[in-house]
C-alpha positions in Angstrom: 101.3 94.4 104.3 104.1 93.1 106.5 104.3 89.8 108.2 103.6 91.4 111.6 100.5 93.2 110.2 99.2 90.0 108.6 99.5 88.2 111.9 97.7 91.0 113.7 94.7 91.1 111.2 94.0 87.4 112.1 93.7 88.2 115.8 90.8 89.9 118.1 89.1 91.3 116.5 80.7 75.7 107.0 77.7 76.3 109.1 76.0 73.5 110.9 73.7 72.8 113.7 75.2 71.5 116.9 72.9 70.3 119.7 73.1 72.2 123.1 75.1 70.1 125.6 73.4 67.7 128.0 73.8 68.8 131.6 74.0 66.4 134.5 70.7 65.9 136.2 70.1 68.4 139.1 70.9 65.8 141.8 74.3 65.1 140.1 75.2 68.7 139.2 77.1 69.4 142.5 79.2 66.3 142.0 80.0 67.3 138.4 81.0 70.8 139.5 83.3 69.4 142.2 85.0 67.2 139.5 85.5 70.3 137.3 87.3 72.1 140.0 90.3 69.8 139.4 93.0 71.0 137.0 91.8 70.7 133.4 93.7 70.3 130.1 94.0 73.5 128.1 91.5 72.2 125.5 88.9 71.7 128.3 88.7 75.3 129.3 88.3 78.7 127.6 87.6 82.3 128.1 84.4 83.7 126.4 83.9 87.0 124.7 80.5 88.4 123.9 80.2 91.1 121.3 77.4 93.7 121.6 77.5 95.5 118.3 75.4 98.6 119.0 76.4 102.1 119.9 74.5 105.4 120.3 76.9 107.0 117.8 80.1 106.3 116.0 83.2 108.0 117.5 85.5 109.9 115.1 88.5 107.4 115.6 86.6 104.1 115.7 86.6 101.4 113.0 85.3 98.6 115.3 82.3 96.4 114.2 79.5 98.6 115.5 76.1 99.8 114.4 73.7 102.5 115.3 70.5 100.5 116.0 67.1 101.4 114.3 64.2 99.5 115.8 66.4 97.0 117.6 64.6 93.8 118.5 66.6 93.1 121.7 64.7 89.9 122.5 65.8 88.4 119.2 69.4 89.5 119.7 69.3 88.0 123.2 67.9 84.7 121.9 70.6 84.5 119.3 73.4 85.2 121.7 72.0 82.4 123.9 71.8 80.0 121.0 75.3 80.8 119.7 76.8 80.4 123.2 75.2 77.0 123.5 76.4 75.9 120.1 80.0 77.1 120.3 80.6 75.9 123.9 79.3 72.5 122.8 81.4 72.6 119.6 84.6 73.5 121.6 84.1 70.7 124.1 84.8 73.2 126.8 84.0 72.2 130.4 85.0 75.3 132.2 84.7 79.0 131.3 87.6 80.9 132.9 86.3 84.5 132.3 83.6 86.3 130.4 84.0 89.7 128.7 81.1 91.7 127.3 82.6 94.1 124.7 81.4 96.2 121.8 80.1 98.4 120.6 78.6 99.6 123.9 77.3 96.6 125.9 76.2 99.0 128.7 73.3 99.9 126.3 72.0 96.3 126.5 69.2 95.5 128.9 70.7 93.9 132.1 68.3 91.0 131.5 70.1 90.2 128.3 73.5 90.1 130.1 72.0 87.9 132.9 70.4 85.6 130.4 73.7 85.0 128.5 75.5 84.4 131.8 72.8 81.9 132.9 73.2 80.1 129.6 77.0 79.9 129.9 76.7 78.5 133.4 74.3 75.8 132.2 76.6 74.8 129.3 79.9 74.7 131.2 81.2 75.2 134.7 81.3 78.9 135.6 82.8 79.1 139.1 81.5 81.6 141.6 83.6 84.7 141.5 84.8 84.1 137.9 85.7 87.4 136.4 82.8 88.9 134.3 83.7 92.2 132.7 81.3 94.7 131.0 82.5 97.6 128.9 80.6 100.8 129.7 80.3 104.3 128.5 79.5 107.1 130.9 76.3 108.2 129.2 74.8 104.7 129.4 75.9 103.7 132.9 74.1 105.6 135.7 74.2 104.1 139.2 70.8 102.3 138.8 71.9 100.7 135.6 75.2 99.6 137.0 73.5 98.1 140.0 71.3 96.0 137.7 74.3 94.8 135.7 75.9 93.8 139.0 72.8 91.9 140.0 72.9 90.2 136.6 76.3 88.8 137.3 78.8 91.4 136.2 81.7 91.9 138.8 84.2 94.0 136.9 83.7 97.2 134.9 85.8 98.7 132.1 84.8 102.3 131.5 85.7 104.1 128.2 86.6 107.4 129.7 89.4 108.1 127.1 90.1 111.6 128.4 89.1 114.0 131.2 89.5 117.0 128.8 86.2 118.1 127.1 88.0 119.5 124.1 89.7 116.1 123.5 86.5 114.3 124.1 84.8 116.4 121.4 87.7 115.7 119.0 87.3 112.0 119.6 83.5 112.3 118.9 82.6 111.0 122.4 79.1 111.8 123.6 80.1 112.3 127.3 81.8 115.1 129.1 84.6 114.9 131.7 81.9 115.5 134.4 79.9 112.5 133.1 83.0 110.4 133.2 83.9 111.4 136.8 80.3 110.8 138.0 80.2 107.3 136.4 83.6 106.4 137.7 82.6 107.3 141.3 79.4 105.3 141.1 81.3 102.3 139.6 83.9 102.3 142.4 81.2 102.1 145.0 79.7 99.0 143.3 82.9 97.4 142.0 85.6 98.5 144.4 89.0 97.2 143.2 87.4 95.9 140.0 86.9 99.1 137.9 89.2 99.8 135.0 89.4 102.9 132.9 90.6 103.4 129.3 92.7 106.5 128.3 93.8 107.4 124.8 97.0 109.4 124.0 98.6 110.7 120.8 95.7 112.9 119.8 96.2 115.5 117.1 97.3 118.7 118.8 98.0 117.0 122.1 101.2 117.8 123.9 103.2 115.8 126.3 102.5 118.3 129.0 98.7 118.2 128.4 98.8 114.3 128.3 100.7 114.2 131.6 98.3 116.6 133.2 95.3 114.5 132.1 96.9 111.3 133.3 97.6 112.8 136.7 94.0 114.0 137.0 92.9 110.4 136.2 95.2 108.9 138.8 93.7 111.1 141.4 90.2 109.5 140.9 90.8 106.1 139.3 90.5 102.6 140.8 93.2 99.9 140.5 93.4 99.3 136.7 94.2 101.6 133.8 94.6 100.8 130.1 96.5 103.2 127.9 96.0 103.1 124.1 97.9 105.1 121.5 95.5 106.6 119.0 95.6 104.8 115.7 94.3 106.7 112.6 92.2 104.0 111.0 91.3 104.4 107.3 87.6 105.2 106.8 87.2 107.1 110.1 86.3 110.8 110.4 89.6 111.5 112.3 91.7 109.8 109.6 90.1 112.0 107.0 90.5 115.2 108.9 94.2 114.6 109.5 95.0 113.5 106.0 93.2 116.4 104.5 95.2 118.7 106.7 92.4 120.0 108.9 94.2 118.4 112.0 97.9 118.0 112.6 99.7 114.7 112.4 101.4 114.0 115.7 105.1 113.4 115.7 105.9 109.7 116.6 108.8 110.9 118.8 106.3 112.9 120.8 104.0 109.9 121.1 106.9 107.8 122.3 107.7 110.4 124.9 104.1 110.5 126.1 104.2 106.7 126.6 107.5 106.8 128.5 106.2 109.6 130.8 103.1 107.6 131.4 104.9 104.4 132.3 107.1 106.2 134.9 104.2 108.2 136.4 102.1 105.1 136.8 105.0 103.1 138.3 105.6 105.9 140.8 101.9 105.8 141.7 102.1 102.1 142.6 100.9 100.7 139.3 102.6 97.6 137.9 102.9 97.4 134.1 101.9 93.8 133.4 101.3 94.3 129.7 102.2 96.8 127.0 99.0 98.8 127.5 97.8 97.7 130.9 98.7 98.7 134.4 97.3 97.4 137.7 97.9 97.8 141.4 96.7 95.7 144.4 96.7 92.6 142.1 93.9 93.9 139.9 95.1 92.3 136.7 92.5 91.4 134.0 92.1 87.6 134.0 90.3 87.7 130.7 92.9 89.7 128.8 95.7 87.5 130.3 94.0 84.5 128.6 94.6 86.2 125.2 98.2 87.1 126.0 98.9 83.6 127.3 97.6 82.0 124.1 94.8 80.2 125.8 91.6 79.2 124.1 88.7 81.7 123.8 85.3 81.5 122.3 83.8 84.5 120.6 80.0 85.0 120.3 78.1 87.8 118.7 78.4 89.7 115.4 82.1 90.0 114.3 83.5 88.2 117.4 86.8 86.3 117.1 87.6 83.0 118.7 90.5 80.5 119.0 89.7 77.0 120.0 89.8 73.3 119.0 86.4 72.3 117.7 86.4 68.9 119.5 82.7 68.6 118.9 83.4 68.2 115.2 86.1 65.6 115.9 88.9 67.9 115.0 92.2 68.1 116.9 93.7 71.4 115.6 93.0 74.9 116.8 90.9 77.1 114.6 90.7 80.9 114.2 87.0 81.7 113.9 85.2 84.9 112.9 81.5 85.4 113.3 79.4 87.2 110.6 79.8 91.0 111.0 76.4 92.5 110.2 74.0 91.9 113.1 70.8 91.2 111.1 72.6 88.7 108.8 74.3 87.1 111.8 71.0 86.7 113.6 69.5 85.0 110.5 72.4 82.6 110.4 72.2 81.8 114.1 68.5 81.0 113.8 69.1 78.8 110.8 72.3 77.0 111.8 72.8 77.5 115.5 75.7 79.9 115.0 76.9 82.6 112.7 80.5 81.6 112.0 81.5 83.2 108.7 85.1 82.2 108.6 87.1 79.4 110.2 90.8 78.8 109.5 92.8 75.8 110.8 95.9 77.0 112.5 99.1 75.1 111.8 101.6 74.5 114.6 103.8 77.4 113.4 100.8 79.7 113.2 100.0 79.0 116.9 103.6 79.5 117.9 103.7 82.9 116.1 100.7 84.0 118.1 102.1 82.7 121.4 105.3 84.6 120.7 103.5 87.9 119.7 101.0 87.9 122.5 103.2 86.4 125.2 105.9 89.0 124.8 103.4 91.8 125.4 103.4 90.8 129.1 106.1 91.7 131.6 106.5 88.0 132.5 106.9 87.0 128.8 106.9 83.3 127.9 108.1 80.7 130.4 109.8 77.5 129.1 107.0 75.4 130.6 104.3 77.5 128.8 106.1 77.3 125.4 106.4 73.6 125.7 102.7 73.2 126.1 102.5 74.3 122.4 105.8 72.8 121.1 106.9 69.9 123.3 109.9 69.1 121.2 110.9 72.6 120.1 112.1 74.6 123.1 112.8 78.3 123.3 116.5 77.4 123.5 116.1 75.5 120.2 114.5 78.5 118.5 116.5 81.4 120.0 119.5 80.1 121.9 122.0 80.3 119.1 120.7 83.4 117.3 123.3 86.2 117.0 120.4 88.7 116.5 118.8 87.6 119.7 122.1 87.8 121.5 122.5 91.3 120.2 119.1 92.3 121.6 120.2 90.8 124.9 123.4 92.8 124.9 121.4 96.0 124.3 119.3 95.2 127.4 116.1 94.8 125.3 115.4 91.1 125.7 116.1 88.3 128.2 116.5 84.6 127.5 117.3 82.7 130.6 116.2 79.8 132.8 112.8 81.5 133.3 112.1 81.9 129.7 111.9 84.7 127.1 110.8 88.2 128.0 111.3 91.8 127.2 113.1 94.1 129.5 111.4 97.3 130.7 113.2 99.1 127.9 112.4 96.4 125.4 108.6 96.4 126.2 108.4 100.0 124.8 109.8 98.9 121.4 108.2 95.5 121.2 107.1 95.8 117.5 110.7 96.2 116.4 111.8 93.2 118.4 109.0 91.1 117.1 110.2 91.5 113.5 113.5 89.9 114.5 112.0 87.2 116.7 109.3 86.1 114.3 111.9 85.9 111.5 114.1 83.7 113.8 111.2 81.5 114.7 110.3 80.9 111.1 113.9 80.1 110.1 114.3 77.7 113.0 111.0 76.0 112.2 112.0 75.6 108.5 115.3 74.1 109.6 113.6 71.8 111.9 111.1 70.6 109.3 113.9 70.1 106.8 115.8 68.0 109.3 112.7 66.0 110.2 111.9 65.3 106.5 115.5 64.0 105.9 115.3 61.5 108.7 
């Protein structure tokens, strides 16, 4: 496994009891919330991800942490999500939650009362400002208009719909349990309830898919979508049904040049339709960027609750000062037992060194069109600027000369051309960061 792959596997995607936080008395709560509206240090705020691990079925391409429930005790799951939210918010020392994202799995299968209870708990444990982005992932077959209205009442104000395709043949290949008609119906209902705040996911690079069929499907989606689209290249994951079918020769392997052509066509079509590409896979118009996902790409803290959820935060409640990468126990029943016994189900926690954090900031920040500003980088490395790391590198200068990368007074970012080949750029940039860091450490140790 290469260095880039190793870094990716650590991203998203000791047990002890921590007391729930003490809230100000009701008469002082308004004053406390006014105080929290002032700018806070990065360590005092975090995004929060909630993982709902259950699905109606497993899609042919999916290797996410998901389970087909049998006799699900949702009240128990709800109580455990509440308990873990209390515990980890307290552990992180977070005062403000900047966004909430319910992912999965299929969180639209959850009872809206569960979503509402979790949001109520979050707002009791930290400041959750009115209008804070609260996203729920939904599948068309589990999101009729009545259900969506209940989620909205529970506190959800943004929807991300896993449409994936508007072609029934492609949907069948992907193992989806909805049709194109189901997707269109759900999308229309969502736009009525969440106008300007409904996102759709589309997948390209399917076996047998052509550039022409992909473009046709994208244009059909553009005719009905709202203001946010996420495009994902199909990845054949080992252990999935689709991986097996392709590698046994039952389905064709798509040519990578064709996949690249699909992506480039999509970028231009979306741009011409008024969409701004603000991240490698994400496009928005009318300012409808995802606040939650921007938190990841900007290297901000986030708390992950639920089976298999990932988090990145400084556990101030334990008296620690370094950021940790945390992964919750994968299997839901085991996770619930641990939460009930210890207050949370953290299976793995790894302290991140300064270089680890900088590598993540670099990898994630360059996924965005704005890249990494000097000011942002210095938040993580006050005495180790972008100029120090990349300013004298001949390889970086070569990337600039080929119009793939820009390093200037704004910071470090990919060009439009460079964003399409980010992985190849990162190999060079991560290597340069590691070399500069070792040189700095050697100099420091000699003084």
